[in-house]
N, C-alpha and C positions, 0 to 999 in steps of 0.2 A: 504494500500500500504506500502510495506517495503522499506525504503529509506536510502541511505547513502548520507550525505551532505558534500560537500567540500567547504571550505571558510576560510578566514583569518581576514579581517578588520571589522570595525563597520558596513559597508554596508551589509556584510554577516550576521551579528548578527541580524539586523532588520528583515531580511528574515527568518532566522532560528527561531526566536522567534514566528513568525506567523505560521510557519510550525509546531512547537512544540504544538501549541494550536489547531491544526487541528486534524482530526480523524486518520491521518496517523502515522505510527510508524517510528521513527528515530533509525535505528539499530546502527549507529555509525556516528561520526563526524571526518572528516579528515582535519587537518590544518598543517601549517608549523611548524618546530621544534622551541623550545624555544631558545631565544637569550640572550647573556650576554649584559647588558646595564649599563651605569653609571660608576662612579669611583669605586664603590664597586664590579663591574662586577656581579651584581645580575641577576639571571635568570628572563627574562620577558616573559610572556605568550602572545599569540595572543588574540585579542578580542573574537574570536570564542572559543578558549580553555577556557578562563575565564568563558564565558557564559555556555559552556558545563559542566564544573565542578560544577557550581552552580545549574545546573538542572539535575545532575546525568546521563549525557550522556557519553557513551564510546567514547574515543578519540584515534585516530591514528595519529602519527607525523613522517612520513617517511622522511629520508634524501634524498633517491632516489626513485622516483616514479616507476621505472622499476625494483625495487628490488623484487626478487622472493618470499621472505618471506611476504612482504607487499601485493603482488598480491594474494598470497594464503589466507592471512587473509581476504581480500575483498571477495574472492570466497566463503569462509566459512560462510559469512554473508547471503548468498542466497538472496540478495537484488533484488527487482523488478526494481528499478530505481536508478540511481545516479543523483544528482543535484549539479551543480557547480555555485558558486557565488563569484567572485573575488578571484580566486585561481590561482595556477600555471598551466602551459600547461600540460594537461594529455596525456600520451602516448596511442597509440592504444590498447596496452595490458591491459590498465586499463579501458578506456571508453567503451570497447566492452563486459565487464563482465556481466552487468545486462541484463536480458532477454528483458526488454522493452527499453533499451538504456540509454543514458546519455544526459541530456540537460543542457544548460548554460543560465543564465540570464545575459544579457549584457546591459550596460547603454547608449544605443543609438538606433536610428532607423536604424538598419543594412540594407544595407551595408555601411552606413555612419559611420565614426569614428570607424573603426576597430583598436583595439590596447589597450594599458594599461591605457589611460587617456581620455576616451570619454567624461566624464562630463566636465572636465577642458577645453578641446578643443572646445566644443560647446559654452561655455561662451567666451573664448578667441576670437573666430571667430564671436561673436555677433549674434549667431543664435536666431531666434524668438521662436523656439520650438525644443524639443528633444524628447526622449522617452525611453522605455525599450523594449527589445526583448528577447524572449526565442527561442532557436534553438538547434537542435541536433548536437552533436560534430562530426567534421570530422578531418582528420589529419592536415589540414591547419587551422591556428588560425582564429577564428571568421568568417569562411566561410560556416558553416553548414546550412542546410535547416531550414528556419524560421517556427516556430510553431505559435506564437502569438506576436503581438506588441501593445503597448499602447502609444499614443502621450501625451506629457507633455509640457505645455506652459512655456516659460522662461520669467519671469517678469523682468522689468527694474532694480529693486533693488535686484535681486538674486545675490548671490555669490556662491562659490563652496559648502560651508557648507549648505546653505538653499536649494539649488537645489539637492544636494546629499541626504539629508534626505527625501525630497519629492519624489524623484525617488525611493529610497529604499522602501518606503511605497507602492507606486504604483507597484513596482517590486515584492514585496512579495505577493500581491493579484494576480498578473499575474502568479506567480509560482503555486499557488493553482488552478487557472483556467487551466493551462497547465497540471497539474497532472490529473485533472478530464477528460480532453480531451483524454489523453493517456490511462487512465484506462478504459474509455468507448469505446475506439477504434475509436474515431471520429476525429483523427488528419489528417488534410489536410495540408501538408507542402508546402512551397513556396521556390523555388530556389532563391538564391541571384544573383543579376546582378553584376558581378565583375567589369564591366566598370563604375559602379556608385559608387564604393568603394572609401572612403577617409580615410587617416590615422589618428590615434590618439596616437602618440608615447609617451613614458615615458617623464615626465617633468624633464628636466635637470637644472643644475645650470645656464647654459647660457641662456636657454629659460626664466628663472625667472627674469633675469636682465632687467630692464626697459631701453629702447632705446629712448632717448628724441627726436631723429630725426623723430620718428613715430608720427602719429596724436594723438590728445587728446582722441578720441574715441577708438583707438587701445590700448592705454596705460590704459585707464579706464577698458576696457574689460579684459586685461591681469591681472590687479589687482583683478577684480571680480573672474576670473577663478582660481586664486591661493590663495584666502583668505578663511579660515585662514591658510591653509597649502598647499604648503611650504612657501607661501608668496612671492609676487614680491618684488624686492629690487632695490635700487639705490646705486651707489657709487658717493659720492660728497666730493671733497677735501680729497680723500683717506679714507673716512669713509663710512661704510655700514649702510643703513637704510632700514628696511622693511616697505612696504606700504600696508595697509589693506583696506582702503576705500578712494575713491576719488569722485570728482564732476567735471563735465565738465562745464567750463565757456563759455557760448554761445556768450557773448560779453563783452568788457571791461567796459561797463556801469554797469554791475553786481557788479563790485568791485571798481568802482570809478577811480580816477586818479592813475593808477598803478605805474607810475613813481615817485610818491611822497612817496611810501613805501620804506622800507629798501630793498636793492637789493644786490645780490652777484653773481659772476661768477666764476666757477672753470676753471682749465686749459683746459678742453675739450669744453669750451664755453657754458656750461649749465647755464642757467639763472634762479635764484630763487628770488622771492619777498615775503616779509613777513610784516605783521602788528603785533599788539599785540596779535591777536587771529587767524590769517589766514596765510596759506602758499600757494603760487602759483608758478608753474613751467611753463616756456614756452616750447612748444612742436614744432614738425615740422609743425603742423597745429592746432593752437588754444592754449588755456591756460587751465591748469588743477589745481584744488585745492586739496590739501592733507588734508583729514579729520582725518585719523588715521595713526599713524606712530610708529615705534619702533627703537630707536637707538641701536646700537650694545651693547649687554650685559645688556640692560635695558628692562623694561616691555613695553608692548603695551600701547599707550596713545593717547588722542585727540591732535589735532594741538595746541589748546590753552594750554593744559598741557605742551606740548613739549616746547612751546615758553616761558614759565615761567623760564626754566632753561637752554635752549639751543639756539644757534643762528647758522644759516647757514653762 
């Protein structure tokens, strides 16, 4: 099978690596343009481009996906199939080019969690399971007919990083199964039920901010869903701290006489208690312990390390 692969981040690379090891031919890789980063404004490649260069794969990086030159380049490749994993929204003029169509790997059990951040929102909402889905592209985002799905259990200690990597491995296997089905002509697609769809919008700065009026379980799940990137954060006495790992305190007996610990309250009424090794915040319902924290401009550290040099 002659394939063009579209992708950008590390999630895409895990899938591209397994595809490269298969019997199929990758004619070209399409990824987003290089960006200038850092003080020196050095050009930075996407994870997919870096992988493609190391493995001698041809790369296209169009500024505009509907550019005629780019579209003609794709046509000239005579690909049987386009595969999309964590890329931009393709126009109809692109995804209709290959004779066998274009399919996307999505990080949820569609129609649940349509959008840019399905893995994060499954964790934030405390889901017990999620999954990966392959589907043929349509003009509306994440609405195409489903080809295959694979369920994935979400463990209590999962964060975004752990779940992301496990889903990418499962997803890469599902891509190969999907290619086989398409090649053999055995595809039986299922229409999505739009009434069951739920959104998974892009994670914004405001979403990442911890609201202590929420319950301990809601805050714990937010931290899991955004760890290690972009990281949930708090503002306490005008200073920002990122929180990477937490533990829900089920009862005050777990931590002893909390009122005997050092305590502090900021102008918004946020209460924090600390001992020599532990940090606890009161929430709208319950108490949460901070296990890993990062002060502004400093490295990520354990609560015990933090308390050696900082105080709330």
